[in-house]
N, C-alpha and C positions, 0 to 999 in steps of 0.2 A: 510020334505025333499022336496026340490024344484027341480024337474027334468023338464027341458025345452023340448020343441018339438025339438029343435036343438040337444040336447044331445041324444034323442031317435033316431033321424034321423042318426046321426053319428054312433050310436051303430048298427043300422040295416045295414047301409052300410058296416061297419066293418065285421059283420057276413056274409053278402052276398059276400064280397070280399074273405073272408076265405073259404067259401063254393065253390066259383068258382075256386079258386086256387087248392083246394083239388080235385075237380071234374076233372080239367084239368090234374092234376098229375096222376089220376087214368086212364086216357085215353092215356097212353103211351104204347108202345110196346118195346120189347127187341131190342138190337142193332144188326146190321148185323153180327157181330162176334159171335153171339149166334147160328149161323148155321155153322157147319163144313162140308165142301164138300170134297168128294173123288171120284176119277174116278174108275169105275169098267168096266168089259167086256161089260156090257149091258147099260152103261151110267153113268150119275152123280148120286151120292148117298149122300143125306144130312143127317146129324145127328143134331137133334134139341134139344133145352133145354126144360125142363118141362114147363116153362112159355109159350113158343111158343105152345106147345102141348095143354095147357089149353085154349089159345086164339083161336085155331082152333075150339075147341068144343063149346066155349061160344060165340055164335053170338050176345047175348044181350050186351056183354061188348063193342064190337066195331062192328059197322055195315059196310057194303060195302063202303059207302061214306066216313066214317072216315078212313078206311084202305087205300082207294085210295088217300086220302090227305097225308098219310105218304109216298107215292111214291115220294113226293117232298123233303123228309128229307134225306140228304146225309148219315146219320148214321142209318137209319131204312128202306130204300126203299127195300132192298133185303128181309127182314123179312115180310114187307107188301105184297110183291109179293108172297112170299111163302104161307102166310096165305090165301090170296085171291085165289091162285091156289088150295089149299086144300079144301077150302069151295065151290068155285063156278066154277071151270074149270074141269069138268069131261066129257070125259077123256082128258088128256093132254099128250104131247109128252116129252120124255126124251131121249136124245142122248148123245154121248160122249162130245159134246160141248155146249148143251143147256138143260135147265130144264124149260119147258113150256114157252119158249120165252126168258128166262134169259140166256145170253151167258156167259160161264165160260171157262177159259183156264186153263189147268193143264199141267205143263212141266214135263219132265222126272224125275225130283227129287220130284215131288208131290206138287210143289209150285202152289198156286191158284192165278189167276188173274181174277177179276170181274170188267170190265170197267164200267164206269158210263153209265147207260142205263135208267135213271129216266124218261126222256121225252118219250122215246119209250114205256116203260112199262105203263106210265100214259095213253098214247093214246090207248095202247092195252086194258087196263081195262075200259076206258071211252067208247070205241067202243062196249064193251061187257056188258054194264050195262045201266041202265036208269039214272045214275048219270050225272048231268050237270056240266060243268066246273065252 
């Protein structure tokens, strides 16, 4: 059997690419819709999925820098802020319209509106960490 260096190189690159893709896929967080918000007399109350609950506890899975990078993802920035807040912002404030700096509007019918605040929250977390831009 004649295996050339070129074949071995391609095989190694193929394995490395597969590993990096599976590693990247494992570094995902749930979507913003995995947090359900409701207003209460004392402020906003989130209900979170089990996968978010696990990520809050498992700091080895995603570190602060990786979570901050998700603040730029239009589909995951709310979850990233939530996890960052639960891990690193104690104590934090909850009011009728804000949850640790995240502005949320709830109308009389209970409809939720969360305007895009990615840039503001990114700055919020960069200022509170040693993570560089």
